[in-house]
C-alpha positions in Angstrom: -38.6 -81.3 75.0 -35.2 -82.4 74.7 -32.6 -80.0 76.0 -29.1 -79.4 75.6 -26.9 -78.7 78.6 -25.2 -75.9 78.0 -23.8 -73.1 81.4 -26.0 -70.4 81.3 -25.2 -67.6 79.9 -24.8 -63.9 81.8 -27.8 -61.9 80.4 -29.4 -64.9 78.9 -33.0 -64.0 80.9 -32.4 -60.6 80.6 -36.2 -58.5 80.8 -37.8 -62.0 82.1 -40.1 -61.9 85.2 -39.6 -65.2 87.2 -42.1 -66.4 90.3 -40.8 -68.6 92.6 -43.6 -69.7 94.6 -42.9 -71.3 98.0 -44.4 -71.1 101.8 -43.0 -71.3 105.1 -41.0 -74.7 105.3 -39.7 -74.9 101.6 -36.7 -76.7 100.7 -33.9 -73.7 101.0 -31.6 -76.1 99.9 -33.0 -76.4 96.5 -34.5 -72.7 96.1 -31.9 -70.8 96.6 -29.5 -72.2 94.2 -31.8 -71.7 91.6 -32.6 -67.9 92.3 -28.9 -67.8 92.2 -28.9 -68.8 89.1 -31.4 -66.8 88.0 -30.4 -63.5 88.9 -26.8 -64.4 87.2 -28.9 -64.8 84.2 -30.3 -61.3 84.6 -33.9 -62.6 85.6 -36.0 -60.7 87.8 -36.9 -62.9 90.0 -40.1 -62.7 92.8 -41.1 -64.4 95.3 -44.4 -65.0 95.3 -45.6 -66.1 99.2 -49.0 -66.8 101.2 -46.9 -65.9 103.8 -46.4 -62.0 105.0 -43.7 -60.2 104.8 -40.9 -63.0 105.0 -41.0 -66.9 104.3 -38.7 -69.2 106.6 -36.4 -72.1 104.8 -36.6 -75.4 106.0 -33.0 -77.1 105.7 -32.9 -80.4 106.6 -34.5 -81.2 109.8 -34.7 -77.3 110.7 -35.6 -74.0 110.1 -33.1 -72.4 107.7 -33.3 -68.3 106.6 -35.8 -65.9 106.1 -36.0 -64.9 103.0 -38.0 -61.5 101.8 -41.6 -62.0 100.0 -41.7 -60.4 97.3 -45.5 -60.4 95.9 -48.8 -61.4 98.1 -50.0 -64.7 96.6 -53.6 -63.2 96.8 -52.2 -60.7 94.3 -50.0 -62.4 92.3 -51.2 -62.9 88.6 -49.6 -65.1 86.7 -50.2 -62.7 83.5 -47.5 -60.7 85.0 -44.2 -62.8 84.8 -42.9 -65.0 82.1 -41.3 -68.2 84.2 -42.3 -70.4 87.1 -40.1 -71.9 89.7 -42.1 -74.6 92.5 -39.7 -75.7 95.3 -40.3 -78.6 97.2 -40.7 -78.6 100.9 -43.9 -81.1 102.5 -44.5 -78.1 105.0 -44.6 -75.3 102.1 -46.4 -77.5 99.7 -49.0 -78.1 102.3 -49.8 -74.6 102.9 -49.6 -73.7 99.5 -52.8 -76.0 99.1 -54.8 -74.3 101.7 -56.1 -71.7 99.3 -57.3 -71.2 96.2 -55.1 -68.6 94.8 -52.3 -71.3 93.9 -54.3 -73.2 91.9 -55.4 -69.9 89.7 -51.8 -68.9 89.6 -50.1 -72.5 88.6 -53.0 -72.8 86.3 -52.3 -69.2 84.6 -48.4 -70.6 84.1 -49.6 -74.3 82.7 -52.5 -73.4 80.3 -50.7 -70.4 78.4 -47.7 -72.2 77.8 -45.2 -70.5 80.0 -41.9 -72.9 81.4 -42.8 -73.9 84.8 -40.2 -75.7 86.8 -41.3 -77.6 89.8 -38.5 -79.1 91.8 -37.9 -82.3 93.5 -41.5 -83.4 95.8 -42.7 -79.6 94.5 -44.1 -81.9 91.2 -47.1 -82.2 93.8 -48.1 -79.1 92.8 -49.1 -80.1 89.5 -51.5 -83.0 91.0 -52.7 -80.3 94.3 -53.5 -77.5 90.9 -55.1 -80.2 89.1 -52.3 -79.7 86.2 -51.0 -83.5 86.1 -53.7 -85.3 83.9 -51.4 -86.5 80.9 -48.3 -85.1 82.2 -44.7 -86.8 82.7 -42.5 -86.2 85.6 -39.9 -87.7 87.5 -40.8 -89.8 90.2 -40.4 -89.2 93.9 -40.9 -91.5 96.2 -42.8 -89.0 99.0 -45.4 -87.9 96.6 -45.6 -91.1 94.1 -49.3 -92.3 95.3 -50.8 -88.4 94.9 -49.2 -88.0 91.3 -50.6 -91.4 90.7 -53.9 -90.8 91.7 -54.0 -87.5 89.1 -53.3 -89.4 86.6 -49.3 -88.6 85.9 -47.2 -90.7 84.6 -43.6 -90.9 86.4 -40.0 -91.6 85.1 -36.7 -92.2 86.9 -34.7 -89.8 85.7 -33.1 -86.4 87.8 -34.7 -84.6 85.0 -37.8 -84.6 83.2 -39.3 -82.0 80.5 -42.9 -81.8 79.1 -43.8 -79.2 76.7 -43.6 -76.3 78.9 -42.8 -78.1 82.2 -39.4 -79.5 84.2 -39.3 -81.3 86.5 -35.8 -82.4 88.3 -34.1 -83.7 91.4 -31.6 -81.6 92.7 -29.0 -82.5 95.1 -25.1 -81.6 95.7 -24.1 -83.9 92.8 -25.8 -82.7 90.6 -26.7 -79.3 91.7 -24.6 -77.8 89.2 -25.6 -79.2 85.8 -29.6 -78.7 87.2 -29.6 -75.3 87.8 -27.7 -74.6 84.1 -30.7 -77.0 82.9 -33.0 -74.6 84.2 -31.8 -71.7 82.4 -31.5 -73.6 78.6 -34.7 -74.7 79.2 -36.9 -71.3 80.2 -34.5 -69.6 77.5 -35.8 -72.3 75.2 -39.1 -72.3 75.4 -39.2 -68.2 75.9 -37.7 -68.2 72.7 -39.8 -70.9 70.9 -42.7 -68.3 72.0 -41.5 -65.7 70.6 -41.0 -67.2 67.7 -44.6 -68.0 67.5 -45.8 -64.8 68.3 -43.2 -62.9 65.5 -44.4 -65.6 62.7 -48.3 -65.2 63.6 
């Protein structure tokens, strides 16, 4: 799926519910820009986590800010959301891997064709939930072996699209472009889904 890079329009995602899946130690520099852009696009953003009450970010070499958990992972259903964002952060990914609820939740988006975005080493979540086989995602050194073992193809690009899956690297230099691409990706997949329903 090819995406045109456009600035996200205000209200572009109005009425859509987006889950951000994180646990303690998530990469705060990935989550905050994505969350802010989604809110600016009028999406209904909900943090889903295994943590109780608050989830703690990681910035550089230390703990970052606390964020309120909106929906406990053990009660979260993919059917209640339209889109998924999975942030990176080894600690977060390791903790999410400890519960079967993670596989159930993530697989619900993949299986139904709902748009799912994976930031940085967050692509490891596809391998952890057995959804990587045959998929093409960005190459990230820290998870390259795991993705190969899970039969995923990796490409050395900042952003990669594979059907309803987007994976991308985000840093200070490309942050604006990446969050714009994320909004465009979500909007395009959601609109394509609506067109398919209307044609049925």
